[in-house]
C-alpha positions in Angstrom: 25.0 16.6 -10.9 25.6 13.2 -9.3 23.6 10.1 -10.2 21.9 8.9 -6.9 21.9 5.3 -5.9 18.4 3.7 -6.2 17.9 1.7 -3.0 15.1 -0.8 -3.1 13.4 -2.7 -0.3 13.4 -6.6 -0.4 11.1 -8.6 1.9 11.5 -11.9 0.0 13.3 -13.4 -2.9 10.6 -12.4 -5.4 11.0 -8.7 -4.4 14.8 -9.1 -4.3 14.8 -10.4 -7.9 12.3 -7.8 -9.0 14.5 -5.1 -7.7 17.6 -6.5 -9.4 15.8 -6.9 -12.7 14.2 -3.4 -12.6 17.7 -1.9 -12.3 18.1 -1.0 -8.6 21.6 -0.1 -7.5 21.2 -1.6 -4.1 18.7 -3.5 -1.9 18.1 -3.5 1.9 16.6 -6.3 3.9 16.3 -7.9 7.4 16.9 -11.3 8.9 13.7 -11.7 11.0 14.8 -10.0 14.2 16.5 -6.8 15.4 15.2 -4.6 12.5 12.3 -2.3 11.9 10.2 -5.0 10.2 10.8 -7.8 12.7 7.0 -8.4 13.1 6.5 -8.7 9.4 6.5 -12.0 7.6 8.7 -10.4 5.0 12.2 -11.2 6.3 14.9 -13.5 5.2 16.7 -16.1 7.3 20.4 -16.3 8.0 20.7 -19.3 5.8 19.5 -17.2 2.9 22.5 -14.9 3.0 24.7 -16.9 0.6 22.0 -16.9 -2.0 21.3 -13.2 -1.5 24.9 -12.5 -1.9 25.1 -14.7 -5.0 22.3 -12.9 -6.7 23.6 -9.4 -5.8 27.3 -9.6 -6.3 28.5 -7.7 -9.3 25.0 -6.4 -9.9 23.7 -4.5 -6.8 24.9 -3.7 -3.3 23.2 -5.5 -0.3 22.6 -3.7 3.0 21.5 -5.5 6.2 19.2 -3.7 8.6 20.0 -3.9 12.3 18.1 -0.7 13.3 15.8 -1.8 16.2 16.5 -0.7 19.8 19.0 -3.2 21.2 18.9 -4.4 24.8 21.8 -5.5 26.9 21.0 -9.2 26.7 21.0 -8.9 22.9 24.6 -7.5 22.4 26.2 -11.0 22.0 23.7 -12.0 19.4 24.1 -8.7 17.5 27.8 -9.2 17.4 27.5 -12.8 16.3 25.2 -11.7 13.5 27.5 -8.9 12.3 30.5 -11.4 12.1 28.3 -14.0 10.3 26.8 -11.5 7.8 30.0 -9.6 7.1 31.1 -11.6 4.1 27.7 -11.4 2.4 26.7 -7.7 2.7 28.1 -4.3 1.7 26.9 -2.3 4.8 24.8 -2.5 7.9 22.0 0.0 8.5 22.0 0.7 12.3 20.6 3.2 14.8 22.1 2.1 18.1 25.4 3.4 19.4 26.2 0.0 20.8 25.7 -1.6 17.3 27.8 1.2 15.8 30.6 0.3 18.2 30.4 -3.4 17.3 30.4 -2.5 13.6 33.5 -0.5 14.1 35.1 -3.4 16.0 34.6 -5.7 13.1 35.4 -3.3 10.3 32.2 -3.2 8.5 30.6 -0.3 6.6 28.1 1.7 8.7 25.0 3.5 7.4 23.0 5.3 10.2 19.2 4.7 10.0 16.6 7.4 10.0 15.7 6.0 13.4 18.5 8.1 14.8 16.6 11.2 13.7 19.8 13.0 12.4 18.5 16.4 11.3 21.5 18.7 11.1 25.1 18.9 9.7 26.7 18.8 13.2 25.1 15.4 13.9 26.3 14.1 10.5 29.8 15.4 11.2 29.9 13.6 14.5 28.6 10.4 13.0 31.4 10.7 10.3 34.0 11.0 13.1 32.7 7.7 14.5 33.3 5.8 11.3 29.8 6.2 9.7 30.0 6.4 5.9 26.3 7.3 5.2 23.4 8.9 7.1 19.7 8.5 6.4 18.4 11.9 7.4 15.3 12.3 9.7 12.2 12.4 7.5 11.2 15.7 9.1 14.0 17.6 7.2 12.8 20.0 4.4 14.4 19.9 1.0 16.2 23.2 1.8 17.7 21.7 5.0 18.7 18.5 3.1 20.6 20.6 0.6 22.4 22.6 3.2 23.3 19.5 5.2 24.5 17.7 2.1 26.7 20.6 1.1 28.3 20.7 4.6 28.9 17.0 4.9 31.9 14.9 4.2 29.9 11.6 4.0 27.0 10.4 1.9 23.4 11.6 2.6 20.5 9.3 2.0 16.8 10.2 2.0 13.5 8.4 1.7 11.8 9.4 -1.6 8.8 7.1 -1.8 6.5 5.0 0.4 4.7 4.9 3.7 5.3 7.6 6.3 4.9 7.3 10.1 2.9 9.7 12.1 5.7 9.9 14.7 9.2 11.5 14.6 11.2 9.4 12.1 9.1 6.4 13.1 10.0 6.5 16.8 6.4 5.9 18.0 5.1 4.5 21.3 1.4 4.1 20.3 1.7 0.4 19.4 3.6 -0.3 22.6 1.1 1.5 24.8 -2.0 -0.2 23.2 -0.7 -3.6 22.3 2.5 -4.1 24.2 4.3 -4.3 20.8 7.0 -1.7 20.2 7.4 0.0 16.8 11.0 0.8 17.9 11.5 -3.0 18.0 10.0 -3.6 14.6 6.7 -4.9 16.0 4.4 -2.0 15.2 0.7 -3.0 14.9 -0.1 0.3 13.2 -2.9 1.7 15.4 -2.5 4.9 13.5 -4.1 3.3 10.4 -7.3 2.4 12.2 -10.7 3.9 12.7 -11.3 5.8 16.0 -14.3 6.4 18.3 -14.5 9.1 20.8 -16.4 8.2 24.0 -17.0 10.4 27.0 -15.5 9.0 30.2 -16.4 11.8 32.7 -19.8 13.3 33.4 -21.4 16.1 35.4 -23.0 14.9 38.7 -25.5 16.5 41.1 -25.0 17.0 44.8 -25.8 13.4 45.5 -23.1 12.2 43.1 -25.7 11.0 40.6 -25.0 11.5 36.9 -27.0 14.2 35.2 -27.1 12.5 31.8 -26.4 9.1 30.3 -22.8 7.9 30.2 -22.9 6.4 26.6 -22.0 9.5 24.5 -19.7 8.5 21.7 -19.1 9.0 18.0 -16.9 7.7 15.2 -14.4 10.3 14.0 -14.7 11.3 10.4 -12.7 10.9 8.3 -11.7 7.7 10.0 -8.0 8.0 9.4 -7.3 11.1 11.5 -3.6 10.1 12.3 -2.8 8.0 9.2 -0.1 9.7 7.3 -0.2 10.0 3.5 2.4 8.1 1.4 5.5 10.1 0.2 5.8 10.4 -3.5 8.7 12.5 -4.8 8.5 11.6 -8.5 7.4 15.2 -9.3 10.6 16.8 -7.9 13.4 14.3 -8.6 15.4 17.1 -10.2 15.2 19.1 -6.9 16.3 16.0 -4.9 19.3 15.4 -7.1 20.2 19.1 -7.0 20.2 18.9 -3.2 23.1 16.4 -3.4 21.4 13.3 -2.1 23.6 10.3 -2.7 20.9 7.7 -2.3 17.2 7.6 -3.1 15.6 5.2 -0.6 12.2 3.5 -1.4 10.2 2.4 1.7 8.3 -0.9 1.5 9.9 -4.1 2.8 6.4 -5.2 3.8 5.0 -4.4 0.3 5.0 -6.8 -2.6 7.3 -7.4 -5.5 5.0 -5.7 -8.0 5.4 -2.5 -5.9 9.2 -2.8 -5.7 9.4 -3.2 -9.4 7.2 -0.3 -10.3 9.0 2.1 -7.9 12.4 1.1 -9.0 11.5 1.5 -12.7 9.8 4.9 -12.1 12.6 6.5 -10.1 15.3 5.0 -12.3 13.6 6.6 -15.5 13.2 9.9 -13.7 16.9 10.0 -12.7 18.0 9.2 -16.2 15.6 11.8 -17.6 17.0 14.5 -15.4 20.6 13.6 -16.4 19.5 13.7 -20.1 17.7 16.9 -19.8 14.4 15.1 -20.6 12.6 15.4 -17.3 9.3 16.8 -18.3 5.8 17.4 -17.0 4.5 14.7 -19.4 7.1 12.2 -18.0 6.2 13.0 -14.5 2.5 12.4 -15.3 3.3 9.1 -17.0 5.4 7.8 -14.1 2.8 8.9 -11.5 0.2 6.8 -13.4 2.6 3.8 -13.1 3.2 4.4 -9.4 -0.6 4.6 -8.8 -1.1 1.1 -10.2 0.5 -0.5 -7.2 -0.2 -0.3 -3.5 -0.4 3.2 -2.1 -2.3 5.6 0.1 -2.9 9.2 -1.0 0.3 10.7 -2.3 2.0 13.8 -0.7 5.4 15.5 -0.9 6.1 14.4 2.6 7.9 17.0 4.6 10.3 18.1 2.0 8.3 21.4 1.6 7.2 22.0 5.1 6.5 20.7 8.6 3.6 18.4 9.4 0.1 19.7 9.0 -3.4 18.5 8.6 -2.9 18.0 4.9 -0.4 15.2 5.6 -3.1 12.8 6.7 -5.0 10.5 4.3 -8.8 10.2 4.1 -8.6 6.6 2.8 -8.3 3.5 4.8 -7.2 1.2 2.0 -4.9 1.1 -0.9 -5.7 3.4 -3.8 -3.9 1.2 -6.3 -5.5 1.5 -9.8 -4.8 -2.2 -10.5 -5.5 -5.4 -8.5 -3.9 -8.7 -8.9 -6.3 -11.7 -9.1 -4.7 -15.1 -8.6 -5.0 -17.2 -11.7 -2.9 -20.3 -11.0 0.6 -21.8 -11.1 3.2 -22.7 -13.7 3.4 -26.6 -13.8 5.9 -26.9 -16.6 8.2 -24.7 -18.7 9.6 -25.6 -22.2 12.8 -23.6 -22.4 13.6 -24.1 -26.1 10.0 -23.1 -27.1 9.6 -20.4 -24.5 6.2 -21.8 -23.4 4.8 -22.1 -20.0 2.1 -24.6 -19.0 -0.2 -23.1 -16.5 -2.8 -24.8 -14.2 -5.8 -22.5 -13.8 -6.8 -22.5 -10.1 -8.9 -19.4 -9.7 -9.4 -16.4 -12.1 -9.8 -17.3 -15.8 -7.6 -15.7 -18.5 -8.0 -15.2 -22.2 -5.8 -13.8 -25.0 -5.2 -10.1 -24.6 -5.4 -10.2 -20.8 -2.7 -8.4 -18.9 -1.0 -10.9 -16.6 1.9 -11.2 -14.2 4.1 -14.1 -13.2 5.8 -14.0 -9.8 8.6 -16.4 -8.6 11.5 -16.5 -6.2 14.0 -16.8 -9.0 11.8 -15.3 -11.8 11.0 -12.0 -9.9 8.1 -10.3 -11.6 7.2 -10.7 -15.3 4.5 -8.3 -16.8 3.0 -9.3 -20.1 -0.1 -9.6 -22.3 -1.3 -13.1 -22.8 -1.2 -14.3 -26.4 -2.8 -17.3 -27.9 -3.7 -20.1 -25.5 -3.2 -23.7 -26.4 -4.3 -27.1 -25.1 -2.9 -29.9 -27.2 -4.4 -29.2 -30.6 -7.1 -26.7 -29.3 -6.9 -23.0 -29.1 -9.4 -22.1 -26.3 -10.8 -18.6 -26.2 -10.7 -18.7 -22.4 -9.1 -20.8 -19.8 -11.4 -21.5 -16.9 -10.7 -22.8 -13.4 -9.6 -26.5 -13.4 -8.2 -26.4 -16.9 -4.5 -26.1 -18.1 -3.2 -24.2 -21.0 0.1 -23.3 -22.5 1.2 -19.9 -23.7 4.4 -18.1 -24.7 6.1 -16.3 -21.9 9.6 -15.1 -20.9 11.7 -17.5 -18.8 9.7 -18.6 -15.8 9.8 -21.6 -13.5 7.6 -24.5 -12.2 5.8 -23.2 -9.1 5.7 -19.6 -10.2 2.4 -17.9 -9.5 0.3 -16.3 -12.3 -2.0 -13.3 -11.8 -4.6 -11.5 -13.8 -4.2 -7.7 -13.6 -7.6 -6.0 -13.1 -7.8 -2.3 -13.8 -10.2 -0.2 -11.6 
């Protein structure tokens, strides 16, 4: 049984470092435009590519997403970006035939996005003939279909294993474009599917005189509110089946989610994969890892469509995250004493005390999870550090400017 690549999302340097530190095999990211998270603030700049490559080289592979719909006027810019990024990335994730052609022209590795909705072995074979080395299958494929496609394919098969799901076919939705003029297929989705809905009558019976027979204000809020908001995918309970299906890469959705989410997901799926290979993948481990995944942002979990086509049980009843933990901003690291391993923290918001679970986030640090030990302020040992004060405490290596959070369990 092959060891699948764990592919993590990276929306910023904190998430990138968190993915690397957690043991991801590869990361994927965008450069602000021409990808499926173009609207999001979580994108890198072209000038970031050398640093991204520097952090990744020799540790993890780096994949650049260019998977939005591309218009004629953008072909020149796409080609320029491919040429510019080529020395810094290991592959391009694409969904447009024109972009595939440009990737072939410049000799870069091509991974086809789920946006192309490839759902059978014939499609995979044709893509292979066009120089594609990996296909991210349509998210509508069942596990049995994935296994059959993988067995018949000469190139790698990648599948999403965790994270948000779109109500539309492989994310190719027109709702946001119709309502807001912002196309999901251009990475600008405003997620109308996640909102509350009200039904209001717009046509009424009239009498012979053309007068309405009743008031025209009939309306009601649909319950549950999230009638077309899909549940999150969570595959941690059947990782062994995914590996048996021959999937080469486990992809974690979430470039718009925070570094804490990235870290938790990578750690969980990496442990699950190692457990399967060691013959230690047990019900108890699955329960433990599920608890860890529930600590970070998520909607209701489901098995996605691996075990059947969409149905009413695929939609969540919750509007908000169901995370069992919440981060409360504490303050910022204002100094770090490397030899002593001590950080000086300015308390700006939530207080902390010894024994509290805290996290430290930074663009170079990534994510540190720890329990606060003794607090010091010169010769004092305060029992609690309140807003406006500063304290020192022992921490792993962190940096000036890193943010400190209190982890609240709910």
